[in-house]
C-alpha positions as CSV (number, residue, x, y, z in Angstrom):
1,X,-9.5,40.4,4.4
2,X,-7.6,37.3,3.6
3,X,-4.3,38.0,1.8
4,X,-3.8,36.6,-1.7
5,X,-1.0,34.3,-0.6
6,X,-3.0,32.9,2.2
7,X,-5.9,32.1,-0.2
8,X,-3.4,30.3,-2.6
9,X,-1.9,28.3,0.3
10,X,-5.4,27.4,1.6
11,X,-6.3,26.2,-1.9
12,X,-3.3,24.0,-1.9
13,X,-4.2,22.4,1.4
14,X,-7.8,22.0,0.2
15,X,-6.7,20.2,-3.0
16,X,-4.4,17.9,-1.0
17,X,-7.2,16.9,1.3
18,X,-9.3,15.6,-1.6
19,X,-8.8,11.9,-2.0
20,X,-10.4,11.7,-5.4
21,X,-12.4,8.5,-4.7
22,X,-15.4,7.7,-6.9
23,X,-18.4,6.8,-4.7
24,X,-19.5,3.2,-5.1
25,X,-21.9,0.9,-3.3
26,X,-20.7,0.0,0.2
27,X,-22.0,-1.9,3.2
28,X,-22.7,1.3,5.2
29,X,-21.9,5.0,5.3
30,X,-20.4,6.8,8.2
31,X,-21.2,10.5,8.3
32,X,-18.7,12.3,10.6
33,X,-20.2,15.0,12.8
34,X,-19.1,18.6,12.5
35,X,-20.5,22.1,12.2
36,X,-21.3,21.4,8.6
37,X,-24.8,20.0,7.8
38,X,-23.6,19.5,4.3
39,X,-22.1,16.2,5.5
40,X,-25.6,15.0,6.3
41,X,-26.9,16.3,2.9
42,X,-24.2,14.5,1.0
43,X,-24.8,11.3,2.9
44,X,-28.5,11.5,2.0
45,X,-27.6,12.1,-1.6
46,X,-25.5,8.9,-1.6
47,X,-28.3,7.0,0.1
48,X,-30.7,8.1,-2.6
49,X,-28.3,6.9,-5.2
50,X,-28.3,3.4,-3.7
51,X,-24.8,3.6,-2.4
52,X,-25.6,2.0,1.0
53,X,-28.5,0.6,3.0
54,X,-27.5,1.8,6.4
55,X,-26.2,5.2,7.6
56,X,-24.3,5.9,10.9
57,X,-24.1,9.5,12.0
58,X,-21.5,10.0,14.7
59,X,-20.6,12.9,16.9
60,X,-21.3,14.7,20.2
61,X,-20.7,18.4,20.3
62,X,-17.5,20.6,20.1
63,X,-16.8,24.2,20.8
64,X,-17.9,25.1,17.2
65,X,-21.2,23.1,17.4
66,X,-22.3,23.5,21.0
67,X,-24.6,26.4,20.3
68,X,-25.9,25.5,16.8
69,X,-26.3,21.8,17.5
70,X,-27.3,21.5,21.2
71,X,-28.7,18.0,20.8
72,X,-25.4,16.7,19.4
73,X,-24.0,16.6,15.9
74,X,-25.2,13.1,15.1
75,X,-28.7,13.8,16.3
76,X,-28.9,17.0,14.2
77,X,-27.6,15.0,11.2
78,X,-30.3,12.4,11.8
79,X,-33.0,15.0,11.9
80,X,-31.8,16.5,8.7
81,X,-31.7,13.2,6.9
82,X,-35.2,12.3,8.0
83,X,-36.4,15.8,6.8
84,X,-34.9,14.9,3.4
85,X,-36.7,11.6,3.2
86,X,-34.4,9.0,4.6
87,X,-36.4,6.4,6.7
88,X,-35.5,6.5,10.4
89,X,-34.8,2.8,10.5
90,X,-32.0,3.2,8.0
91,X,-30.1,5.5,10.4
92,X,-28.0,4.7,13.4
93,X,-26.9,7.4,15.8
94,X,-23.6,7.3,17.6
95,X,-23.8,10.4,20.0
96,X,-20.6,10.2,22.1
97,X,-17.6,10.7,19.8
98,X,-15.6,13.9,20.2
99,X,-12.8,13.3,17.7
100,X,-12.2,11.4,14.5
101,X,-10.7,8.4,16.2
102,X,-13.7,8.1,18.4
103,X,-16.0,8.5,15.4
104,X,-14.5,5.4,13.9
105,X,-14.1,3.3,17.0
106,X,-17.6,4.0,18.3
107,X,-19.2,3.6,14.9
108,X,-17.6,0.2,14.5
109,X,-18.7,-0.9,18.0
110,X,-22.3,0.3,17.2
111,X,-22.4,-1.6,13.9
112,X,-21.0,-4.8,15.6
113,X,-23.6,-4.4,18.4
114,X,-26.4,-4.2,15.8
115,X,-25.1,-7.1,13.9
116,X,-24.5,-5.1,10.7
117,X,-22.0,-6.9,8.4
118,X,-19.4,-4.5,7.1
119,X,-16.8,-5.1,4.3
120,X,-16.7,-1.5,3.0
121,X,-17.6,2.0,4.3
122,X,-18.4,5.2,2.5
123,X,-16.7,7.7,4.8
124,X,-18.5,11.1,4.5
125,X,-16.6,14.1,5.9
126,X,-16.2,17.8,5.3
127,X,-14.3,18.4,2.0
128,X,-11.2,19.7,3.7
129,X,-10.9,16.6,6.0
130,X,-11.2,13.8,3.5
131,X,-7.6,12.7,3.8
132,X,-7.3,13.1,7.5
133,X,-10.5,11.1,8.1
134,X,-9.4,8.4,5.6
135,X,-5.9,8.0,7.2
136,X,-7.5,7.7,10.7
137,X,-10.1,5.1,9.5
138,X,-7.4,3.0,7.7
139,X,-5.4,2.9,10.9
140,X,-8.2,2.1,13.3
141,X,-10.3,-0.3,11.2
142,X,-8.0,-1.7,8.5
143,X,-10.1,-4.8,7.8
144,X,-12.6,-3.0,5.7
145,X,-12.3,-1.0,2.5
146,X,-12.7,2.8,2.9
147,X,-14.2,5.1,0.2
148,X,-13.9,8.8,0.9
149,X,-16.8,11.2,0.0
150,X,-17.7,14.8,0.7
151,X,-19.8,17.5,-0.8
152,X,-18.4,18.2,-4.3
153,X,-17.6,21.9,-4.0
154,X,-14.8,24.3,-5.0
155,X,-12.8,25.9,-2.2
156,X,-14.3,29.4,-2.7
157,X,-17.8,28.0,-3.0
158,X,-17.3,26.1,0.3
159,X,-16.0,29.2,2.1
160,X,-19.1,31.1,0.9
161,X,-21.4,28.4,2.1
162,X,-19.9,28.5,5.6
163,X,-19.6,32.3,5.7
164,X,-16.4,32.4,7.7
165,X,-13.2,32.2,5.7
166,X,-10.9,32.3,8.7
167,X,-12.7,29.4,10.3
168,X,-12.3,27.3,7.2
169,X,-8.6,28.1,6.8
170,X,-8.0,27.5,10.4
171,X,-9.6,24.1,10.1
172,X,-7.5,23.3,7.0
173,X,-4.4,24.2,8.9
174,X,-5.4,22.0,11.8
175,X,-6.3,19.1,9.5
176,X,-2.9,19.4,7.8
177,X,-1.0,19.5,11.1
178,X,-2.7,16.3,12.2
179,X,-1.7,14.5,9.0
180,X,1.9,15.4,9.9
181,X,1.8,14.7,13.6
182,X,-0.7,11.9,14.3
183,X,1.1,9.0,12.4
184,X,3.9,9.2,14.9
185,X,1.4,8.9,17.7
186,X,-0.2,5.9,16.2
187,X,-3.5,7.7,15.4
188,X,-3.5,7.4,11.6
189,X,-1.5,5.9,8.7
190,X,1.4,7.8,7.2
191,X,0.6,10.0,4.2
192,X,3.2,11.2,1.7
193,X,3.0,15.0,1.9
194,X,4.5,17.0,-1.0
195,X,6.9,19.8,-0.1
196,X,4.8,22.5,-1.5
197,X,1.9,21.4,0.7
198,X,4.2,21.5,3.8
199,X,5.4,25.0,2.8
200,X,1.8,26.3,2.4
201,X,0.9,24.9,5.8
202,X,4.0,26.6,7.4
203,X,3.1,30.0,5.8
204,X,-0.5,29.9,7.0
205,X,0.6,28.9,10.5
206,X,3.1,31.7,10.6
207,X,0.4,34.1,9.3
208,X,-1.7,33.3,12.4
209,X,-4.2,30.7,11.2
210,X,-3.6,28.7,14.4
211,X,-6.9,28.4,16.3
212,X,-7.3,24.7,15.4
213,X,-3.7,23.7,16.0
214,X,-2.9,21.1,18.7
215,X,-2.0,23.0,21.8
216,X,0.8,20.7,22.6
217,X,2.3,20.5,19.1
218,X,3.0,24.0,17.8
219,X,6.2,22.8,16.1
220,X,6.9,21.6,12.6
221,X,5.4,18.3,11.7
């Protein structure tokens, strides 16, 4: 049972992660690999709406996907997209990335290798990692315009779809910590973080939602 205060704090982090971008036509879409096949579904929906001619799915495996996506996150995303009607020649697969920075760097290298001209990118992520992904992409590939996108779902609806509230809240806390710590390490651009968001993060961390925190950075951001 998740306490009422923890739900409220998680909702605040969820809301902060939303960038509020309106999807628009871009050169390509980059779908960030994860445990959530909804990223692939949303990328497919954007493709059907004519938002991009080329999709890159990027991601190896992680501790949360090793069993459910044994062929790698990007490959499972590709299979899902083809099942939903996307032609295979519209999809590029980047199978090595193990973190968001590698997702961006390796996707850029793949697109350059294939000669795909890129001026703008639809960056498709899990809903609770929009801001973290955007800040990373802006840092690592500042020459292009980034438009954030994710499955349009309410927090409670998303938790129900995943079926594991603690996992989702742990991920939210981990994403928030990285927004606070990574700019100082040169991994992403700085984001202005409201005080009530920082307070919500601190309460959740103190309450034990810590499984996705950086092992070497258990201090305040």
